[in-house]
C-alpha positions in Angstrom: -84.5 -39.9 40.0 -85.4 -40.8 36.5 -84.0 -44.3 34.7 -81.5 -42.2 32.7 -80.0 -40.6 35.9 -79.9 -44.0 37.7 -78.0 -45.5 34.6 -75.6 -42.7 34.5 -74.9 -43.0 38.3 -74.3 -46.5 37.7 -71.8 -45.7 34.7 -70.1 -43.3 36.9 -69.6 -46.0 39.6 -67.9 -48.4 37.3 -65.8 -45.7 35.7 -64.7 -44.4 39.1 -63.6 -47.7 40.5 -60.5 -49.2 39.5 -59.9 -53.0 40.6 -57.0 -52.8 43.3 -57.7 -49.2 43.9 -58.2 -47.9 47.6 -59.8 -44.7 46.4 -63.5 -43.9 45.9 -64.5 -41.3 43.2 -68.0 -40.2 42.8 -68.7 -37.1 39.9 -72.5 -36.0 40.0 -74.0 -33.4 37.8 -76.4 -31.1 39.4 -78.8 -29.2 37.5 -78.6 -26.3 39.8 -76.1 -23.4 39.9 -72.8 -23.7 41.8 -73.6 -21.2 44.3 -76.8 -23.3 45.4 -74.8 -26.6 45.6 -72.2 -25.0 47.8 -74.8 -23.9 50.0 -75.7 -27.3 50.6 -72.4 -28.0 52.1 -72.1 -24.6 53.9 -75.4 -24.5 55.8 -76.0 -26.9 58.4 -79.6 -26.3 58.3 -79.5 -27.6 54.5 -77.0 -30.3 55.1 -79.1 -32.3 57.8 -81.7 -32.5 55.5 -79.7 -34.6 53.3 -76.7 -36.0 54.9 -76.8 -39.6 55.0 -77.9 -42.8 52.8 -81.6 -42.6 51.6 -83.0 -45.0 54.5 -81.1 -42.8 57.0 -82.2 -39.5 58.8 -79.5 -37.3 60.3 -80.6 -36.5 63.4 -77.8 -34.5 65.0 -75.1 -32.7 62.8 -72.4 -30.4 64.4 -70.9 -28.9 60.8 -69.3 -25.4 60.1 -67.0 -24.9 57.3 -63.9 -23.7 59.3 -60.6 -25.3 58.9 -59.2 -26.8 62.0 -63.0 -27.2 63.3 -64.2 -30.6 64.6 -67.6 -31.8 62.9 -69.9 -34.6 64.1 -72.9 -36.4 62.8 -75.4 -39.2 63.8 -78.0 -40.8 61.7 -80.8 -43.5 62.4 -82.2 -46.1 60.0 -85.3 -48.3 61.1 -84.7 -50.1 57.8 -81.3 -51.4 59.0 -82.3 -52.7 62.3 -82.9 -49.5 63.7 -79.1 -48.7 63.4 -77.6 -45.5 64.9 -74.4 -44.4 63.1 -72.1 -42.0 64.5 -68.9 -40.4 62.4 -66.7 -37.1 62.5 -63.6 -35.6 61.5 -62.0 -32.1 61.3 -62.7 -29.6 58.4 -59.2 -29.3 56.8 -59.4 -27.0 53.9 -62.2 -24.6 52.5 -62.0 -22.8 49.3 -65.0 -21.2 48.9 -67.1 -22.3 45.4 -64.1 -24.7 44.8 -63.3 -27.3 47.2 -63.9 -29.0 50.7 -61.3 -31.4 52.5 -62.2 -32.9 55.8 -61.2 -36.1 57.6 -63.8 -38.7 58.0 -64.0 -41.6 60.7 -66.8 -43.9 61.9 -66.9 -44.0 65.8 -64.7 -47.0 67.0 -67.7 -49.3 67.9 -68.9 -49.5 64.1 -66.3 -51.9 63.2 -64.7 -49.9 60.6 -61.2 -49.7 60.8 -59.9 -46.5 58.7 -59.9 -42.8 59.0 -59.9 -41.0 55.6 -59.9 -37.8 53.9 -62.8 -36.5 51.9 -62.0 -34.0 49.1 -65.4 -32.3 47.4 -64.5 -30.3 44.2 -66.9 -28.1 42.4 -67.2 -26.8 39.0 -69.8 -24.9 37.2 -70.6 -24.5 33.4 -73.8 -22.7 32.2 -75.6 -22.8 35.7 -75.0 -26.5 36.0 -72.7 -27.9 38.7 -70.5 -30.6 38.6 -69.6 -32.0 42.2 -66.5 -34.6 42.5 -66.3 -36.5 45.8 -63.0 -38.3 46.2 -62.3 -40.7 49.4 -58.9 -42.0 50.6 -57.2 -44.2 51.7 -59.1 -47.2 52.5 -57.8 -50.4 54.2 -58.4 -52.5 51.5 -60.6 -52.7 48.2 -63.4 -54.4 49.8 -63.6 -51.4 52.5 -63.9 -49.1 49.7 -66.6 -51.2 47.9 -68.7 -51.2 51.1 -68.6 -47.1 50.9 -69.8 -47.0 47.3 -73.8 -47.6 48.0 -73.7 -45.3 50.8 -72.2 -42.2 49.5 -74.1 -42.7 46.3 -77.2 -42.6 48.2 -76.1 -39.9 50.1 -75.3 -37.8 46.7 -78.7 -38.9 45.4 -80.5 -37.3 48.6 -78.4 -34.1 47.9 -79.0 -34.0 44.2 -82.6 -34.3 44.8 -82.7 -31.7 47.4 -80.7 -29.1 45.7 -82.3 -29.6 42.2 -85.8 -29.1 43.8 -84.6 -26.2 45.6 -83.3 -24.4 42.6 -86.5 -24.9 41.0 -88.2 -23.4 44.1 -86.0 -20.2 44.1 -86.4 -19.9 40.4 -82.6 -20.4 39.6 -83.0 -24.1 37.7 -81.0 -23.8 34.5 
């Protein structure tokens, strides 16, 4: 990732986090077509390669974009004291190439006290895709802020994977 991209991501963080707001919003521009960025969410085999922050590896993922279907994931990190994190929820809505809505909750032994709803939206212009990530409600601004780094890091992995795959498939804008 270039210094320019990192600066842009930091600015997006500041813009999307209003003081007192218990919502998290992250917008990211992918230099990849919408169909490919969508495939990153639609295909478990792709998703397991980028799900989780940069220092984590997703080791289990049960994910299928079917409304009403539960999903589960487990990720591990040596860097964070050999931490194992488990999470899950239910896929609520799927509008192909437009949006995905799912619930998200950490397993009870993690110390996080919230169940949230995540909405991921997609838009394309000239072969470039904007992915909008929205998570709410958080129990506090501090709880919301504790998720900013992790989600941004996960999206960094997704962006790198999608853009490199677009190059490999000869469909990069």
